[in-house]
VOBA-1610 file (N, C-alpha, C; in pm, whole numbers, padded with zeros to 5 digits, always signed):
BEGIN
Unk+00081-00117+00000Unk+00000+00000+00000Unk+00086+00125+00000Unk+00195+00121+00066Unk+00286+00234+00068Unk+00339+00261-00070Unk+00359+00154-00146Unk+00406+00170-00282Unk+00303+00243-00369Unk+00177+00211-00350Unk+00070+00276-00428Unk+00055+00421-00390Unk+00075+00447-00260Unk+00065+00584-00215Unk+00180+00667-00270Unk+00295+00613-00269Unk+00412+00684-00320Unk+00397+00709-00470Unk+00339+00614-00536Unk+00319+00628-00680Unk+00220+00742-00708Unk+00112+00753-00628Unk+00014+00860-00647Unk+00072+00997-00617Unk+00155+01002-00512Unk+00220+01128-00476Unk+00317+01168-00586Unk+00384+01073-00645Unk+00478+01100-00753Unk+00406+01158-00875Unk+00288+01106-00904Unk+00212+01155-01019Unk+00168+01300-00993Unk+00118+01326-00872Unk+00074+01460-00838Unk+00191+01557-00846Unk+00304+01519-00790Unk+00422+01605-00795Unk+00467+01629-00939Unk+00456+01526-01022Unk+00495+01540-01163Unk+00404+01640-01235Unk+00273+01635-01207Unk+00178+01727-01270Unk+00205+01869-01223Unk+00229+01886-01092Unk+00258+02019-01038Unk+00386+02073-01100Unk+00487+01991-01113Unk+00614+02034-01172Unk+00594+02076-01317Unk+00511+02002-01391Unk+00488+02034-01531Unk+00414+02168-01543Unk+00312+02190-01459Unk+00239+02316-01462Unk+00329+02433-01424Unk+00415+02409-01325Unk+00508+02512-01283Unk+00605+02546-01396Unk+00652+02448-01469Unk+00746+02470-01580Unk+00677+02550-01692Unk+00551+02517-01720Unk+00478+02589-01824Unk+00456+02735-01781Unk+00420+02757-01655Unk+00400+02893-01604Unk+00527+02975-01612Unk+00639+02915-01575Unk+00767+02987-01581Unk+00802+03020-01727Unk+00776+02927-01817Unk+00807+02950-01959Unk+00724+03066-02014Unk+00596+03073-01978Unk+00509+03183-02024Unk+00558+03314-01966Unk+00592+03317-01838Unk+00639+03437-01771Unk+00766+03489-01837Unk+00861+03400-01863Unk+00988+03439-01925Unk+00962+03493-02066Unk+00873+03429-02138Unk+00843+03475-02274Unk+00785+03616-02273Unk+00695+03644-02179Unk+00636+03778-02169Unk+00741+03883-02135Unk+00829+03851-02044Unk+00933+03946-02004Unk+01028+03973-02120Unk+01070+03871-02189Unk+01163+03887-02300Unk+01099+03968-02412Unk+00972+03938-02445Unk+00909+04011-02556Unk+00883+04157-02519Unk+00850+04186-02392Unk+00826+04326-02354Unk+00957+04405-02349Unk+01067+04343-02308Unk+01193+04416-02303Unk+01247+04441-02443Unk+01218+04355-02538Unk+01262+04376-02676Unk+01183+04487-02744Unk+01057+04506-02703Unk+00975+04605-02772Unk+00985+04743-02708Unk+01047+04758-02591Unk+01056+04888-02525Unk+01142+04986-02603Unk+01247+04945-02665Unk+01338+05035-02735Unk+01301+05056-02881Unk+01205+04981-02931Unk+01171+04989-03074Unk+01030+05042-03091Unk+01013+05113-03199Unk+00878+05159-03234Unk+00806+05044-03303Unk+00678+05037-03283Unk+00598+04935-03349Unk+00597+04964-03499Unk+00597+04861-03578Unk+00592+04884-03723Unk+00458+04950-03759Unk+00464+05039-03858Unk+00343+05108-03902Unk+00250+05010-03970Unk+00124+05028-03947Unk+00024+04943-04008Unk-00058+05028-04104Unk-00073+04984-04226Unk-00151+05055-04325Unk-00275+04972-04357Unk-00388+05038-04347Unk-00514+04970-04378Unk-00570+05035-04503Unk-00602+04955-04600Unk-00665+05007-04721Unk-00804+04949-04732Unk-00892+05029-04790Unk-01030+04985-04805Unk-01076+05021-04945Unk-01139+04930-05011Unk-01192+04956-05144Unk-01343+04972-05134Unk-01393+05075-05196Unk-01536+05100-05197Unk-01584+05099-05341Unk-01683+05020-05367Unk-01741+05014-05500Unk-01872+05090-05495Unk-01884+05193-05577Unk-02005+05274-05580Unk-02095+05220-05690Unk-02215+05182-05648Unk-02313+05133-05744Unk-02403+05249-05785Unk-02445+05254-05911Unk-02536+05360-05953Unk-02667+05350-05874Unk-02723+05464-05840Unk-02845+05467-05763Unk-02963+05424-05848Unk-03049+05344-05790Unk-03169+05302-05861Unk-03292+05370-05803Unk-03271+05460-05707Unk-03385+05529-05647Unk-03393+05670-05704Unk-03508+05727-05699Unk-03528+05863-05746Unk-03511+05957-05628Unk-03429+06057-05645Unk-03410+06152-05535Unk-03488+06279-05565Unk-03526+06346-05459Unk-03598+06472-05472Unk-03499+06584-05449Unk-03490+06673-05546Unk-03393+06782-05537Unk-03462+06910-05492Unk-03390+06990-05419Unk-03442+07121-05379Unk-03448+07210-05502Unk-03539+07306-05502Unk-03547+07395-05618Unk-03420+07478-05631Unk-03386+07519-05752Unk-03268+07603-05768Unk-03282+07730-05685Unk-03170+07789-05643Unk-03175+07906-05556Unk-03261+08019-05610Unk-03272+08033-05742Unk-03351+08143-05797Unk-03499+08127-05766Unk-03544+08005-05731Unk-03685+07981-05703Unk-03715+07983-05553Unk-03614+07988-05470Unk-03635+07992-05326Unk-03679+08132-05287Unk-03791+08139-05217Unk-03844+08270-05181Unk-03843+08286-05030Unk-03779+08389-04980Unk-03782+08412-04836Unk-03920+08457-04793Unk-03953+08436-04670Unk-04081+08487-04621Unk-04057+08622-04556Unk-04159+08707-04562Unk-04150+08835-04494Unk-04078+08943-04572Unk-04135+08983-04686Unk-04076+09095-04760Unk-04103+09225-04686Unk-04036+09330-04726Unk-04055+09463-04668Unk-04186+09519-04723Unk-04280+09551-04632Unk-04412+09599-04674Unk-04403+09749-04703Unk-04402+09781-04833Unk-04395+09919-04881Unk-04488+09928-05001Unk-04572+10032-05005Unk-04665+10046-05117Unk-04589+10045-05249Unk-04628+09953-05339Unk-04562+09938-05469Unk-04440+09849-05463Unk-04396+09811-05342Unk-04278+09726-05327Unk-04307+09581-05360Unk-04200+09507-05386Unk-04213+09367-05422Unk-04253+09284-05300Unk-04343+09188-05322Unk-04373+09087-05220Unk-04357+08950-05287Unk-04361+08845-05209Unk-04336+08711-05260Unk-04466+08638-05288Unk-04459+08542-05377Unk-04576+08460-05410Unk-04637+08397-05285Unk-04552+08357-05191Unk-04601+08296-05067Unk-04680+08395-04981Unk-04668+08525-05009Unk-04741+08628-04935Unk-04866+08677-05009Unk-04891+08622-05128Unk-05004+08667-05209Unk-05134+08656-05131Unk-05219+08757-05146Unk-05349+08767-05080Unk-05337+08774-04928Unk-05225+08830-04882Unk-05206+08850-04738Unk-05200+08999-04707Unk-05251+09035-04589Unk-05239+09172-04543Unk-05100+09197-04489Unk-05055+09320-04502Unk-04929+09363-04443Unk-04944+09507-04398Unk-04862+09547-04304Unk-04867+09685-04254Unk-04732+09750-04277Unk-04733+09864-04343Unk-04609+09936-04372Unk-04556+10000-04245Unk-04435+10052-04252Unk-04373+10118-04137Unk-04453+10239-04091Unk-04527+10301-04185Unk-04608+10418-04148Unk-04746+10378-04095Unk-04775+10245-04089Unk-04902+10198-04036Unk-05009+10176-04141Unk-04975+10192-04268Unk-05072+10176-04376Unk-05096+10027-04402Unk-05224+09985-04410Unk-05259+09847-04441Unk-05252+09824-04591Unk-05175+09723-04631Unk-05158+09690-04773Unk-05187+09542-04792Unk-05205+09502-04918Unk-05226+09362-04952Unk-05131+09325-05065Unk-05079+09203-05061Unk-04989+09154-05166Unk-05075+09092-05276Unk-05059+09142-05399Unk-05136+09089-05513Unk-05042+09046-05624Unk-05094+08961-05712Unk-05021+08920-05831Unk-05045+09026-05937Unk-04943+09101-05968Unk-04954+09210-06065Unk-04928+09165-06207Unk-04935+09035-06234Unk-04909+08985-06369Unk-04763+08995-06404Unk-04732+09059-06517Unk-04594+09071-06563Unk-04510+09154-06466Unk-04575+09239-06386Unk-04503+09321-06290Unk-04466+09245-06163Unk-04509+09121-06153Unk-04478+09040-06036Unk-04571+09072-05920Unk-04538+09021-05805Unk-04619+09042-05684Unk-04581+09175-05620Unk-04684+09255-05584Unk-04661+09390-05530Unk-04754+09417-05413Unk-04707+09505-05322Unk-04790+09555-05212Unk-04872+09673-05262Unk-05006+09665-05246Unk-05094+09772-05294Unk-05196+09806-05185Unk-05257+09925-05202Unk-05365+09966-05111Unk-05487+09879-05138Unk-05577+09872-05040Unk-05699+09795-05060Unk-05817+09873-05002Unk-05936+09832-05042Unk-06059+09891-04989Unk-06072+09854-04841Unk-06161+09916-04769Unk-06177+09884-04627Unk-06205+09735-04603Unk-06142+09681-04500Unk-06157+09540-04464Unk-06274+09527-04367Unk-06371+09444-04402Unk-06488+09425-04316Unk-06455+09340-04194Unk-06347+09262-04202Unk-06312+09171-04093Unk-06394+09044-04093Unk-06482+09029-04193Unk-06568+08912-04202Unk-06497+08799-04277Unk-06551+08678-04259Unk-06499+08560-04329Unk-06606+08511-04426Unk-06567+08497-04555Unk-06658+08450-04659Unk-06585+08348-04747Unk-06660+08272-04822Unk-06603+08175-04916Unk-06599+08236-05055Unk-06493+08205-05130Unk-06484+08250-05269Unk-06604+08192-05345Unk-06670+08278-05423Unk-06785+08236-05502Unk-06919+08264-05436Unk-06916+08287-05305Unk-07042+08322-05238Unk-07085+08461-05282Unk-07217+08488-05282Unk-07264+08621-05323Unk-07224+08728-05221Unk-07202+08849-05270Unk-07171+08963-05183Unk-07253+09083-05230Unk-07255+09188-05153Unk-07335+09305-05185Unk-07242+09420-05222Unk-07208+09427-05349Unk-07118+09533-05397Unk-07200+09661-05414Unk-07166+09774-05372Unk-07039+09822-05320Unk-07031+09820-05167Unk-07134+09772-05098Unk-07127+09772-04951Unk-07016+09679-04901Unk-07009+09557-04956Unk-06902+09464-04921Unk-06782+09495-05010Unk-06666+09503-04951Unk-06549+09535-05033Unk-06436+09434-05016Unk-06382+09422-04895Unk-06270+09330-04869Unk-06300+09250-04744Unk-06270+09121-04750Unk-06286+09031-04635Unk-06176+08925-04647Unk-06188+08818-04573Unk-06093+08707-04582Unk-06170+08577-04602Unk-06103+08478-04661Unk-06163+08346-04676Unk-06133+08264-04551Unk-06184+08142-04538Unk-06159+08062-04417Unk-06011+08035-04388Unk-05923+08047-04488Unk-05779+08028-04468Unk-05708+08157-04427Unk-05785+08266-04418Unk-05727+08394-04378Unk-05670+08474-04493Unk-05693+08430-04617Unk-05643+08502-04735Unk-05743+08610-04776Unk-05692+08721-04827Unk-05774+08835-04866Unk-05862+08798-04986Unk-05989+08836-04980Unk-06080+08822-05093Unk-06153+08955-05111Unk-06207+08977-05231Unk-06277+09104-05258Unk-06413+09078-05322Unk-06501+09170-05301Unk-06635+09161-05357Unk-06638+09234-05490Unk-06693+09172-05592Unk-06701+09239-05721Unk-06736+09145-05831Unk-06707+09188-05949Unk-06736+09108-06068Unk-06879+09126-06113Unk-06911+09072-06231Unk-07044+09090-06288Unk-07154+09026-06203Unk-07121+08925-06126Unk-07222+08855-06047Unk-07220+08897-05900Unk-07138+08996-05864Unk-07121+09037-05724Unk-07098+08917-05633Unk-06982+08855-05652Unk-06942+08741-05569Unk-06804+08769-05510Unk-06771+08695-05404Unk-06639+08705-05343Unk-06539+08635-05435Unk-06426+08702-05464Unk-06323+08644-05553Unk-06185+08664-05490Unk-06088+08590-05548Unk-05951+08593-05495Unk-05879+08723-05529Unk-05925+08799-05621Unk-05857+08923-05655Unk-05896+08976-05790Unk-05835+09088-05827Unk-05870+09151-05956Unk-05831+09065-06073
//
């Protein structure tokens, strides 16, 4: 029995010795490799990447050219230019005069005087009582005027 015990102890000691030898070998390797790299710069690494651009198969929406971009809020001056986005809107000049932006045809959009505003809301095409009714607004707040052969509310001259 003593022989079997000694044999088991020998195996355990052999395994411990082998593990210890492997640990020492790893430790020495780490020390040697770190001391060799302390005095040297690491080699430069270059990474290259290739990109293949495929033609687009989707339709993109482009912004309008700068000449078509219209700022909001032109200077309200009688006879002065206003923007299409301001058409049929009231504006007040620096002197307090109430003006409306209209489409002047070839002359473009302009600020002009208007008849008295009733402050009422009417629909375009509804009947009005000309000359008593003169200027009002539609449900969207845009300026409309009373007139025409049928005396109806219309978007403008």
